[in-house]
C-alpha positions as CSV (number, residue, x, y, z in Angstrom):
1,X,0.0,0.0,0.0
2,X,1.4,3.4,-1.0
3,X,2.2,6.0,1.6
4,X,2.2,8.8,-1.0
5,X,-0.1,11.8,-0.1
6,X,-3.5,11.9,-1.7
7,X,-4.2,14.4,-4.5
8,X,-6.0,17.5,-3.3
9,X,-6.2,19.3,-6.7
10,X,-5.9,17.9,-10.2
11,X,-6.1,20.0,-13.3
12,X,-6.3,18.1,-16.6
13,X,-6.1,19.8,-20.0
14,X,-7.7,23.0,-18.7
15,X,-8.2,25.7,-21.3
16,X,-10.0,29.0,-21.3
17,X,-11.2,31.0,-24.3
18,X,-13.0,34.3,-24.3
19,X,-14.9,35.6,-27.4
20,X,-14.7,39.4,-27.9
21,X,-16.8,40.1,-30.9
22,X,-14.9,38.5,-33.8
23,X,-11.8,38.0,-31.7
24,X,-11.0,34.7,-29.9
25,X,-8.8,35.3,-26.9
26,X,-7.1,32.2,-25.6
27,X,-6.1,32.8,-22.0
28,X,-5.2,29.3,-20.9
29,X,-4.3,26.2,-23.0
30,X,-4.0,22.6,-21.9
31,X,-3.0,23.3,-18.3
32,X,-2.3,20.1,-16.4
33,X,-0.8,19.6,-12.9
34,X,-1.5,18.0,-9.6
35,X,-1.2,19.2,-6.0
36,X,-0.9,16.9,-3.1
37,X,-2.8,17.3,0.2
38,X,-1.0,19.6,2.6
39,X,1.2,21.0,-0.2
40,X,1.7,24.7,-0.8
41,X,2.0,25.8,-4.5
42,X,2.7,29.2,-5.8
43,X,1.6,30.3,-9.3
44,X,3.8,33.0,-10.7
45,X,3.2,35.1,-13.8
46,X,3.0,38.7,-15.0
47,X,-0.2,40.7,-15.1
48,X,-2.5,39.4,-17.9
49,X,-0.9,35.9,-18.0
50,X,-4.1,34.2,-16.8
51,X,-3.1,33.2,-13.3
52,X,-6.2,34.7,-11.7
53,X,-8.3,33.0,-14.3
54,X,-6.7,29.7,-13.5
55,X,-7.2,30.2,-9.8
56,X,-10.9,31.0,-10.4
57,X,-11.3,27.8,-12.5
58,X,-9.4,25.6,-9.9
59,X,-11.7,26.9,-7.1
60,X,-14.9,26.5,-9.1
61,X,-15.7,30.3,-9.4
62,X,-15.3,30.1,-13.2
63,X,-15.7,27.3,-15.7
64,X,-13.0,26.1,-18.1
65,X,-13.7,26.1,-21.8
66,X,-12.0,22.7,-22.0
67,X,-10.6,20.1,-19.5
68,X,-11.6,19.4,-15.9
69,X,-10.6,20.0,-12.3
70,X,-10.8,17.6,-9.4
71,X,-10.9,19.0,-5.8
72,X,-10.6,16.4,-3.1
73,X,-11.6,13.8,-5.6
74,X,-14.7,15.6,-6.9
75,X,-15.1,17.0,-10.4
76,X,-16.0,20.5,-9.3
77,X,-17.4,21.6,-12.6
78,X,-19.6,18.5,-12.9
79,X,-21.6,19.6,-9.8
80,X,-24.7,21.7,-10.1
81,X,-24.6,25.4,-9.2
82,X,-26.0,24.8,-5.7
83,X,-23.8,21.8,-5.0
84,X,-20.7,23.6,-6.2
85,X,-21.5,26.7,-4.0
86,X,-22.0,24.4,-1.0
87,X,-18.8,22.6,-1.7
88,X,-16.9,25.9,-1.8
89,X,-18.5,27.3,1.3
90,X,-17.7,24.2,3.4
91,X,-14.3,23.1,2.1
92,X,-12.6,26.0,0.4
93,X,-11.2,29.3,1.9
94,X,-10.4,32.4,-0.2
95,X,-8.0,35.3,0.5
96,X,-8.4,38.0,-2.1
97,X,-6.3,41.0,-3.0
98,X,-9.0,43.5,-2.2
99,X,-10.3,41.9,1.1
100,X,-14.0,42.1,0.2
101,X,-15.1,42.8,3.8
102,X,-18.7,43.9,4.4
103,X,-18.5,47.6,5.5
104,X,-21.5,47.5,7.8
105,X,-20.2,44.6,9.9
106,X,-17.4,44.6,12.5
107,X,-14.2,42.5,12.1
108,X,-15.7,39.8,14.3
109,X,-19.0,39.8,12.4
110,X,-17.2,39.5,9.1
111,X,-15.3,36.5,10.3
112,X,-18.3,34.9,12.0
113,X,-20.5,35.3,8.9
114,X,-18.4,32.7,7.0
115,X,-19.7,30.0,9.4
116,X,-23.3,31.0,8.8
117,X,-22.9,31.0,5.0
118,X,-20.8,27.8,5.0
119,X,-23.2,25.8,7.1
120,X,-20.2,23.9,8.5
121,X,-21.5,21.8,11.4
122,X,-18.0,21.8,12.9
123,X,-17.8,25.6,13.3
124,X,-21.4,26.9,13.5
125,X,-22.2,26.1,17.2
126,X,-19.2,28.0,18.6
127,X,-18.9,30.5,15.7
128,X,-18.4,33.6,17.9
129,X,-15.7,32.0,20.0
130,X,-13.9,30.5,17.0
131,X,-14.0,33.9,15.2
132,X,-12.5,35.6,18.3
133,X,-9.8,33.0,18.5
134,X,-8.9,33.4,14.8
135,X,-8.8,37.2,15.1
136,X,-6.4,36.8,18.1
137,X,-4.3,34.4,16.0
138,X,-3.9,37.0,13.3
139,X,-3.1,39.7,15.9
140,X,-6.4,41.5,15.9
141,X,-8.0,40.4,19.1
142,X,-8.3,44.0,20.3
143,X,-9.8,45.2,17.0
144,X,-12.7,42.7,16.8
145,X,-15.4,45.4,17.3
146,X,-13.9,47.8,14.7
147,X,-15.5,48.3,11.3
148,X,-13.4,47.9,8.1
149,X,-13.2,51.7,7.6
150,X,-11.5,51.9,11.0
151,X,-8.8,49.3,10.0
152,X,-5.7,49.7,7.9
153,X,-5.2,47.8,4.7
154,X,-3.0,45.3,6.5
155,X,-5.5,44.8,9.3
156,X,-8.3,44.3,6.8
157,X,-6.3,41.6,5.1
158,X,-5.7,39.9,8.4
159,X,-9.5,39.9,9.0
160,X,-9.9,38.3,5.5
161,X,-7.4,35.6,6.4
162,X,-9.2,34.8,9.6
163,X,-12.5,34.7,7.6
164,X,-10.9,32.3,5.1
165,X,-10.0,29.9,8.0
166,X,-13.3,30.1,9.7
167,X,-14.8,26.9,8.3
168,X,-11.6,25.0,8.7
169,X,-11.3,24.5,4.9
170,X,-9.3,21.7,3.2
171,X,-7.9,24.0,0.6
172,X,-7.0,27.7,0.7
173,X,-6.8,29.8,-2.5
174,X,-5.0,33.1,-2.2
175,X,-5.1,35.7,-5.0
176,X,-2.3,38.3,-4.7
177,X,-2.8,38.5,-0.9
178,X,-0.1,41.2,-0.7
179,X,-0.8,43.0,-4.0
180,X,-2.7,45.9,-2.5
181,X,-0.3,46.5,0.4
182,X,2.9,48.5,0.8
183,X,6.2,46.6,0.9
184,X,6.5,46.4,4.7
185,X,2.9,45.5,5.3
186,X,3.1,42.9,2.5
187,X,6.1,41.3,4.2
188,X,4.2,41.1,7.5
189,X,1.2,39.5,5.8
190,X,3.5,37.0,4.0
191,X,5.1,36.1,7.3
192,X,1.7,35.6,8.9
193,X,0.5,33.4,6.0
194,X,3.7,31.3,6.2
195,X,3.2,30.7,9.9
196,X,-0.5,29.9,9.6
197,X,-0.1,27.5,6.7
198,X,2.8,25.6,8.2
199,X,1.0,25.1,11.5
200,X,-2.4,24.2,10.0
201,X,-1.1,22.0,7.2
202,X,-3.6,23.2,4.7
203,X,-3.3,22.7,0.9
204,X,-2.6,26.2,-0.4
205,X,-2.6,27.6,-3.9
206,X,-1.1,31.0,-4.0
207,X,-1.3,33.3,-7.0
208,X,1.3,36.1,-6.9
209,X,3.8,38.1,-8.9
210,X,6.0,38.5,-5.7
211,X,8.9,36.1,-5.6
212,X,9.3,36.7,-1.8
213,X,5.8,35.2,-1.3
214,X,6.5,32.3,-3.6
215,X,9.5,31.3,-1.5
216,X,7.3,30.1,1.3
217,X,5.7,27.4,-0.7
218,X,6.8,23.8,-1.6
219,X,6.6,24.3,-5.3
220,X,6.4,27.1,-7.8
221,X,4.5,26.9,-11.1
222,X,5.0,29.7,-13.8
223,X,2.4,30.6,-16.4
224,X,4.0,31.3,-19.7
225,X,3.0,31.0,-23.3
226,X,-0.5,29.8,-22.3
227,X,0.9,26.9,-20.4
228,X,2.4,26.0,-17.0
229,X,6.0,25.1,-16.3
230,X,7.5,24.1,-12.9
231,X,10.4,26.0,-11.4
232,X,12.9,24.6,-9.1
233,X,14.5,28.0,-8.2
234,X,12.7,28.3,-4.9
235,X,12.6,24.6,-3.8
236,X,14.3,24.1,-0.4
237,X,13.4,27.4,1.1
């Protein structure tokens, strides 16, 4: 019997084409790779290379034009809309570049809301206590009652990270998590993510153009010429 880690994410022949009038825009072509459970993988590429499109397809937010994606053994795009939404809410966490916090809710309420939406039986009964603990974990225990407008960009991203962890997801997708922050704040968020991921042993897919962030992962994939190649430059960090 093999002791090899199970597959968390598998992309096979993924392609994405947009039609703009008479123009056919091929964003991704025949992208195939696999991510093991508990592995951290960074996807590098310049702006416009299709890395966010790939992340959205991997997470089920967008559909590929061709190919398929397996998440924890499930063909995510074969699920119905409601099933796919429930799968994402219960088993996937997202950290976005622009935070996407609800302005009328406090930091605590923004984090706690994820449990109500996700319907995760593991987290709903003690949602408030869990949300408080997560805010303390990201260094915002004393800011729980503050609204997003009262928080700095770095603090808002910390709230977003806590929210992403609220339902104890199997997989975390991070889209340019430091892209909207200054250099020093970005470094602090990168260090926070590195510590959280290593302790919690989550499967992490991280889209970034920042090589400093990529160094904290197990593997680095680079999007170029519509495909994906693997880099060994950062392995061993």
